NUVODO-70836 format. One record per residue (C-alpha): y negated, z negated, x. Coordinates in pm, whole numbers. Each point is the difference from the previous one (the first is absolute). Layout:
# residues N
<atom><v>Y</v><w>Z</w><u>X</u></atom>
...
***
This chain:
# residues 89
<atom><v>1137</v><w>762</w><u>3156</u></atom>
<atom><v>151</v><w>-367</w><u>-70</u></atom>
<atom><v>364</v><w>-4</w><u>-82</u></atom>
<atom><v>87</v><w>-338</w><u>-73</u></atom>
<atom><v>165</v><w>-73</w><u>-326</u></atom>
<atom><v>-121</v><w>-218</w><u>-258</u></atom>
<atom><v>144</v><w>-353</w><u>11</u></atom>
<atom><v>242</v><w>-121</w><u>-231</u></atom>
<atom><v>-91</v><w>-302</w><u>-205</u></atom>
<atom><v>239</v><w>-301</w><u>44</u></atom>
<atom><v>254</v><w>-111</w><u>-290</u></atom>
<atom><v>-261</v><w>-342</w><u>-49</u></atom>
<atom><v>-281</v><w>210</w><u>-43</u></atom>
<atom><v>170</v><w>257</w><u>-254</u></atom>
<atom><v>112</v><w>-326</w><u>-226</u></atom>
<atom><v>-335</v><w>-113</w><u>14</u></atom>
<atom><v>-162</v><w>318</w><u>-127</u></atom>
<atom><v>252</v><w>-2</w><u>-284</u></atom>
<atom><v>-47</v><w>-341</w><u>-94</u></atom>
<atom><v>-382</v><w>70</w><u>-68</u></atom>
<atom><v>-137</v><w>151</w><u>-333</u></atom>
<atom><v>-56</v><w>344</w><u>36</u></atom>
<atom><v>-297</v><w>164</w><u>-123</u></atom>
<atom><v>-63</v><w>319</w><u>-157</u></atom>
<atom><v>95</v><w>312</w><u>225</u></atom>
<atom><v>-363</v><w>120</w><u>11</u></atom>
<atom><v>-96</v><w>-327</w><u>183</u></atom>
<atom><v>71</v><w>99</w><u>365</u></atom>
<atom><v>-254</v><w>313</w><u>-42</u></atom>
<atom><v>-328</v><w>-120</w><u>155</u></atom>
<atom><v>-256</v><w>-42</w><u>-217</u></atom>
<atom><v>-223</v><w>264</w><u>-176</u></atom>
<atom><v>-385</v><w>79</w><u>136</u></atom>
<atom><v>-228</v><w>-147</w><u>-256</u></atom>
<atom><v>-143</v><w>266</w><u>-249</u></atom>
<atom><v>-319</v><w>160</w><u>90</u></atom>
<atom><v>-256</v><w>70</w><u>-234</u></atom>
<atom><v>-42</v><w>332</w><u>-39</u></atom>
<atom><v>-294</v><w>185</w><u>-227</u></atom>
<atom><v>20</v><w>314</w><u>-201</u></atom>
<atom><v>-178</v><w>172</w><u>-306</u></atom>
<atom><v>162</v><w>-24</w><u>-324</u></atom>
<atom><v>161</v><w>318</w><u>-81</u></atom>
<atom><v>-98</v><w>-26</w><u>-383</u></atom>
<atom><v>-367</v><w>-141</w><u>10</u></atom>
<atom><v>-99</v><w>46</w><u>360</u></atom>
<atom><v>-82</v><w>-403</w><u>40</u></atom>
<atom><v>63</v><w>-115</w><u>374</u></atom>
<atom><v>314</v><w>-247</w><u>-39</u></atom>
<atom><v>147</v><w>-187</w><u>257</u></atom>
<atom><v>380</v><w>-54</w><u>8</u></atom>
<atom><v>278</v><w>-142</w><u>254</u></atom>
<atom><v>167</v><w>264</w><u>233</u></atom>
<atom><v>-102</v><w>278</w><u>-262</u></atom>
<atom><v>133</v><w>-142</w><u>-306</u></atom>
<atom><v>-324</v><w>12</w><u>-249</u></atom>
<atom><v>-105</v><w>-97</w><u>-324</u></atom>
<atom><v>-326</v><w>55</w><u>-183</u></atom>
<atom><v>-157</v><w>-292</w><u>-172</u></atom>
<atom><v>-250</v><w>245</w><u>-159</u></atom>
<atom><v>235</v><w>264</w><u>-175</u></atom>
<atom><v>355</v><w>-171</w><u>36</u></atom>
<atom><v>144</v><w>285</w><u>240</u></atom>
<atom><v>248</v><w>-101</w><u>250</u></atom>
<atom><v>181</v><w>219</w><u>250</u></atom>
<atom><v>377</v><w>-31</w><u>44</u></atom>
<atom><v>190</v><w>-208</w><u>234</u></atom>
<atom><v>185</v><w>229</w><u>197</u></atom>
<atom><v>-388</v><w>145</w><u>103</u></atom>
<atom><v>-63</v><w>-334</w><u>229</u></atom>
<atom><v>20</v><w>38</w><u>371</u></atom>
<atom><v>291</v><w>-241</w><u>76</u></atom>
<atom><v>314</v><w>-72</w><u>-238</u></atom>
<atom><v>-23</v><w>-304</w><u>-220</u></atom>
<atom><v>209</v><w>-283</w><u>120</u></atom>
<atom><v>316</v><w>-69</w><u>-183</u></atom>
<atom><v>97</v><w>-316</w><u>-179</u></atom>
<atom><v>221</v><w>-115</w><u>296</u></atom>
<atom><v>-325</v><w>-18</w><u>210</u></atom>
<atom><v>-133</v><w>-252</w><u>-220</u></atom>
<atom><v>22</v><w>-349</w><u>162</u></atom>
<atom><v>82</v><w>-133</w><u>-350</u></atom>
<atom><v>288</v><w>222</w><u>-75</u></atom>
<atom><v>270</v><w>-195</w><u>-86</u></atom>
<atom><v>278</v><w>293</w><u>-85</u></atom>
<atom><v>73</v><w>240</w><u>-216</u></atom>
<atom><v>117</v><w>-209</w><u>-294</u></atom>
<atom><v>-317</v><w>-180</w><u>23</u></atom>
<atom><v>-216</v><w>-49</w><u>-362</u></atom>
***
């Protein structure tokens, strides 16, 4: 087991980091995986439909499944690279 302590940043690196514009809190997370194309039958009319990560919409009858039925959580607004903050319009 490694018992090394993490190194403390120098005062100059703290100053330079503070002067840089900050990104959204979600910017430090790894990029999400690209969506996977998935297939199922429409629950209303039976047509085979394709969706992204388990989220479907039928072009024949208009049925859609609820977004919470997808395989992965949806990204937040902070994950959007164009997001400028909570007060943007």
